[in-house]
N, C-alpha and C positions, 0 to 999 in steps of 0.2 A: 504494500500500500504506500502511496506517495506520502512522505512525511515532511520533507523540507525543500523549500526553494530558497537558496541562499541569496540574500540581498547583496552581499559583498561580491559574489561570484557572477551573478546574473548580468547579462549584457542587454536584456530586454528585447531579444530577437523574436520572442513568441513562438519559437519552433515547438516547444512543449505543448502549447495551446493547439497548434495545428495538427500535431501527430497523435494526440490523445484520442483513442477511439471511444472513450467513455465521457468525453466532454467534462473532465474533472476541473480544468483550469478556467479562470476568467481572465481575459486580457485587460490590462489597465493602462494608464499613461506611464506606468513604470514596470516594476517587477510583477509578473503574473501571480495571481492569487489561487491557492488551492480552495476552490469554492464548494466542491462536492466530493470530499475525500472518501466518503462511504461508497461512491460509485467506482472508485479505482479498481481496476481488474488486475493490478500488479503485472502488467504486460512489459514494463520497463522501457517502452518506446520513448517516453519523455527523457529518461536518464540516458539512453543510448544515443539519442540524437542531440543532446545538449552540447553545444560547442565549447562550453566552459566548465563542464562538470559541476553545475550549480544545483543539481537535484539529487535527492536521496530517496530511493524507494526501498522500503523494508520488505524483504522476502518473507514468506510464510507468516504474514501478519493478518489476523482475522479482524483487526481493528487498529485504531491508532496506537502507536507505541510511544512510550515516554522517553524520547531521546532529543537532546538539544543539538543545535547546529555546532556548538563547540565540541560535543562528543563525537559527532560525525566527522568533523575536521580532524580531531586528535587521532581517531581510529583509522583515518584514511579511507572513509567509506564513500565520499563523493565520487561518483563515476565508477564505482567498483564493479558493478555489473557489466558495464560496457568494456572495461579493461579485461575482464574474464573472457569476453567474447573476442578480444583482440582489437577492439576499436580504440582509437586515440582521439580524444577531444572531438567527438562528433563525426569521425571518419573511420570507415572500416579499415582495419590494419591490413597492409599488404595488398590493398586493392585500390590503387591510386586512380584507376579509370572507372570505378563504380560511382555513378552520379547520384545515388540514393541519399547521400548525406547533404545534398543541396536542396533540401525541401523548401527552405526559405525562398530561394530564387524561383523555384517552380510555383510557389504560391502567390508571387507578386502579380 
């Protein structure tokens, strides 16, 4: 379940808003807001596509977990799922020619 959108890491690109199949986020004039956390399907798409590793999705969570942004930072959890997949900051690792990480450009 989506737990944190880091205000200090977020560049306000709204990619997470666009890729979320459950419409969990609301776009704002700044950092996107987790508006419908209970609707999160824990698909990790927002975390995978985030170009700055500003999101933390807790795996195996049946509901919100009590974790702070500081804890996530200290434990190196921002972007951890995408790193396990081999992605680096919103880009698939070893696949420079794969355009799927350019969702923002495609949505304009």
